[in-house]
C-alpha positions as CSV (number, residue, x, y, z in Angstrom):
1,M,20.1,-143.5,-96.7
2,P,29.3,-147.3,-95.9
3,V,28.2,-150.0,-98.4
4,K,29.8,-153.5,-98.2
5,F,29.8,-155.3,-101.6
6,F,29.8,-159.0,-101.8
7,C,32.8,-160.5,-103.2
8,S,30.9,-163.2,-105.1
9,V,27.4,-163.5,-106.6
10,C,25.8,-166.8,-106.7
11,I,23.2,-166.9,-109.7
12,I,20.7,-169.4,-109.0
13,M,18.7,-168.9,-112.1
14,I,18.7,-166.9,-115.2
15,A,15.4,-167.0,-117.2
16,C,15.5,-166.5,-121.0
17,S,14.4,-163.4,-122.5
18,A,10.7,-163.2,-123.4
19,V,9.0,-160.6,-125.8
20,N,5.4,-159.9,-125.2
21,A,2.8,-158.9,-127.9
22,A,3.4,-155.2,-127.4
23,G,7.2,-155.8,-128.1
24,M,8.3,-155.3,-124.6
25,V,11.3,-157.5,-123.5
26,T,11.2,-159.1,-119.9
27,E,14.4,-160.4,-118.6
28,S,14.6,-162.1,-115.2
29,A,17.2,-163.5,-112.8
30,D,17.2,-164.9,-109.2
31,I,20.5,-163.8,-107.4
32,D,21.1,-164.4,-103.8
33,G,17.5,-164.4,-102.9
34,I,16.6,-161.3,-104.9
35,R,14.2,-161.8,-107.9
36,Y,14.9,-159.2,-110.7
37,T,12.8,-158.6,-113.4
38,V,13.8,-156.1,-116.1
39,I,11.5,-154.6,-118.5
40,S,12.6,-152.8,-121.6
41,D,11.8,-152.0,-125.2
42,R,15.0,-153.8,-126.2
43,K,17.1,-156.8,-125.3
44,G,20.4,-156.5,-123.4
45,S,19.1,-154.6,-120.5
46,V,20.0,-157.3,-118.1
47,K,23.2,-155.6,-117.5
48,E,21.1,-153.3,-115.3
49,T,20.6,-156.1,-112.8
50,E,24.5,-156.4,-112.5
51,I,24.6,-152.6,-111.7
52,L,21.9,-152.8,-109.3
53,H,22.6,-156.1,-107.4
54,P,25.8,-155.3,-105.4
55,V,24.0,-152.0,-104.2
56,F,20.7,-153.4,-103.4
57,S,22.0,-156.6,-101.4
58,A,24.5,-154.7,-99.4
59,A,22.1,-152.0,-98.5
60,A,19.4,-154.6,-97.7
61,E,21.9,-156.4,-95.3
62,Q,22.8,-153.3,-93.5
63,I,19.5,-151.8,-93.2
64,Y,17.6,-154.7,-92.0
65,A,20.3,-155.6,-89.5
66,E,20.5,-151.9,-88.2
67,Y,16.9,-152.0,-87.1
68,N,16.8,-155.7,-86.3
69,V,14.0,-156.5,-88.8
70,K,13.8,-160.1,-90.1
71,R,14.4,-160.2,-93.7
72,P,11.7,-161.7,-96.1
73,P,12.5,-165.0,-97.8
74,F,13.0,-162.9,-101.0
75,F,12.9,-159.6,-102.4
76,D,11.0,-158.9,-105.6
77,V,12.5,-156.1,-107.8
78,T,11.4,-154.8,-111.1
79,I,13.8,-152.5,-113.1
80,I,12.0,-150.5,-115.9
81,C,14.1,-149.2,-118.6
82,G,12.8,-145.8,-120.0
83,A,10.8,-143.0,-118.4
84,G,7.7,-143.7,-120.7
85,L,7.5,-147.4,-119.7
86,F,8.0,-146.4,-115.9
87,K,5.0,-144.1,-116.1
88,T,3.0,-146.6,-117.9
89,Y,3.6,-149.4,-115.5
90,T,3.7,-147.3,-112.2
91,G,1.7,-144.2,-113.1
92,C,4.8,-142.2,-111.6
93,G,6.6,-139.6,-113.7
94,E,10.4,-139.4,-114.5
95,H,11.0,-137.5,-111.3
96,T,10.4,-140.7,-109.4
97,A,13.7,-142.8,-109.4
98,G,12.1,-145.9,-107.5
99,L,9.3,-146.9,-105.3
100,F,8.3,-149.6,-102.7
101,I,5.0,-150.9,-103.4
102,A,4.0,-152.1,-99.8
103,E,0.6,-153.9,-100.8
104,R,2.7,-156.1,-103.2
105,N,5.9,-155.9,-101.3
106,V,7.8,-155.2,-104.4
107,F,10.4,-152.5,-105.5
108,V,10.4,-150.7,-108.9
109,F,13.4,-148.8,-110.1
110,Q,14.2,-146.7,-112.9
111,R,17.2,-147.8,-115.1
112,P,20.0,-148.3,-112.4
113,S,22.8,-147.0,-114.8
114,A,21.1,-143.5,-115.5
115,L,20.5,-143.2,-111.7
116,N,24.1,-144.2,-111.0
117,K,25.1,-141.5,-113.4
118,K,23.2,-139.1,-111.6
119,G,24.6,-140.1,-108.3
120,I,21.3,-141.2,-106.6
121,L,21.3,-145.0,-107.1
122,D,22.7,-145.8,-103.6
123,N,20.2,-143.4,-101.9
124,T,17.4,-144.3,-104.0
125,V,17.8,-148.1,-103.1
126,R,18.6,-147.2,-99.5
127,H,15.5,-145.0,-99.3
128,E,13.0,-147.6,-100.8
129,L,14.7,-150.3,-98.5
130,L,14.1,-148.5,-95.4
131,H,10.3,-148.1,-96.5
132,S,10.5,-152.0,-96.9
133,A,12.1,-152.5,-93.5
134,V,9.4,-150.3,-91.8
135,Y,6.7,-152.4,-93.6
136,N,8.2,-155.7,-92.5
137,A,8.8,-154.4,-88.9
138,M,5.0,-153.9,-88.6
139,S,2.5,-156.4,-87.1
140,D,0.2,-158.4,-89.6
141,Q,-2.7,-156.5,-88.4
142,M,-1.0,-153.1,-88.9
143,R,0.3,-154.1,-92.4
144,T,-3.4,-154.9,-93.4
145,L,-4.7,-151.6,-91.9
146,H,-2.0,-149.3,-92.7
147,P,0.5,-150.9,-95.3
148,R,2.6,-147.7,-95.4
149,G,2.7,-147.4,-91.7
150,D,2.5,-143.9,-90.2
151,E,2.9,-142.7,-93.9
152,S,4.0,-139.2,-93.3
153,I,6.6,-140.0,-90.7
154,N,7.7,-143.0,-92.9
155,E,8.3,-140.7,-95.8
156,A,9.9,-137.9,-93.8
157,F,12.3,-140.5,-92.0
158,C,13.4,-142.0,-95.4
159,T,13.9,-138.8,-97.1
160,A,15.9,-137.3,-94.3
161,L,18.3,-140.2,-94.1
162,Y,18.6,-141.2,-97.7
163,P,17.8,-138.1,-99.9
164,A,17.7,-139.0,-103.6
165,G,17.8,-135.4,-104.7
166,S,18.3,-131.9,-103.6
167,Y,16.0,-130.2,-101.2
168,N,15.5,-126.5,-99.9
169,P,15.5,-126.7,-96.2
170,A,14.2,-123.0,-95.9
171,S,11.3,-123.9,-98.1
172,G,10.7,-127.0,-95.9
173,A,11.0,-125.2,-92.6
174,K,8.5,-122.5,-93.8
175,A,6.0,-125.2,-94.8
176,I,6.3,-127.1,-91.5
177,A,5.9,-123.8,-89.5
178,E,2.7,-123.0,-91.5
179,C,1.3,-126.3,-90.5
180,G,1.9,-125.9,-86.6
181,D,1.1,-129.3,-84.9
182,E,2.1,-132.7,-85.9
183,Q,-1.5,-133.8,-87.0
184,K,-1.6,-130.9,-89.5
185,I,1.9,-131.5,-90.8
186,K,0.7,-135.3,-91.6
187,K,-2.3,-134.1,-93.2
188,Y,-0.5,-131.6,-95.2
189,L,2.2,-134.2,-96.6
190,A,-0.5,-136.9,-97.2
191,D,-2.5,-134.6,-99.1
192,A,0.5,-133.0,-101.1
193,Y,1.8,-136.7,-102.1
194,R,-1.5,-137.3,-103.7
195,S,-1.4,-134.2,-105.8
196,E,-0.4,-134.3,-109.5
197,N,1.0,-130.7,-109.3
198,K,4.8,-130.8,-109.3
199,Q,5.3,-127.6,-107.6
200,I,3.1,-128.8,-104.7
201,I,5.0,-132.4,-104.7
202,N,8.3,-130.5,-104.7
203,K,7.3,-128.2,-101.9
204,A,6.1,-131.4,-99.9
205,A,9.4,-133.0,-100.5
206,D,11.2,-130.0,-99.0
207,A,8.8,-130.1,-96.0
208,A,9.4,-133.9,-95.5
209,Y,13.1,-133.6,-95.6
210,F,13.2,-130.9,-93.1
211,W,10.7,-132.5,-90.8
212,G,12.5,-135.8,-91.0
213,L,15.6,-134.3,-89.8
214,Q,13.7,-132.6,-86.9
215,L,12.3,-136.1,-85.9
216,I,15.6,-137.7,-85.9
217,K,17.3,-135.1,-84.0
218,K,14.4,-135.1,-81.4
219,H,13.8,-138.7,-81.1
220,G,16.9,-140.7,-82.8
221,K,16.8,-142.9,-85.7
222,R,15.5,-146.0,-83.8
223,Q,12.6,-144.3,-82.3
224,T,11.8,-142.4,-85.4
225,F,11.7,-145.8,-87.2
226,N,9.4,-147.2,-84.6
227,K,7.1,-144.3,-85.0
228,A,7.1,-144.8,-88.7
229,A,6.2,-148.6,-88.3
230,M,3.6,-147.7,-85.8
231,L,5.4,-149.8,-83.0
232,E,4.8,-147.0,-80.4
């Protein structure tokens, strides 16, 4: 989950840094309809926005156009610098590079410079943007009832298209075969994602990756997207 970079960036507003009582620094910027907030334990982390913006804006344009989804008026993006801070704010461990919180329609990413150094920044951004495109393609009623759409298909689809890590297809194939039918696969993945056991989560990620590839091969990208968004 080719990137077309914008030649220029129009900075609409840069807010002054603010330090809260806990010593955390919050820096914000509104760039081309994307609202960035950087939370860090030190000043100067606004450079992370400069790293993320060209990747995020180009990916958003491409993904929303590809699936013919109307873009929201703005995107809310929070960058949290530091694995400890990330866990405090999101409840997710350091293995989570980013997430899209459907109920708040907001993106949260770990430090973009670190993700870029690992070679996973682009796929992490595209993975989460695809989740958001699925969410914004849904009807208002479905968004209220099922903010993550068909959650298991959604995660498998995004993981297969834009893997932000390495996966073991053999492990995934075995897990899927053990489940059998589609409903059991969905339940297995949904339960595993709510586990706090890293081994269970990693095995489920392998399964999601393998199953996503199968779904795309069988139905194609567009139909799999529609299934994730509960459009069919």
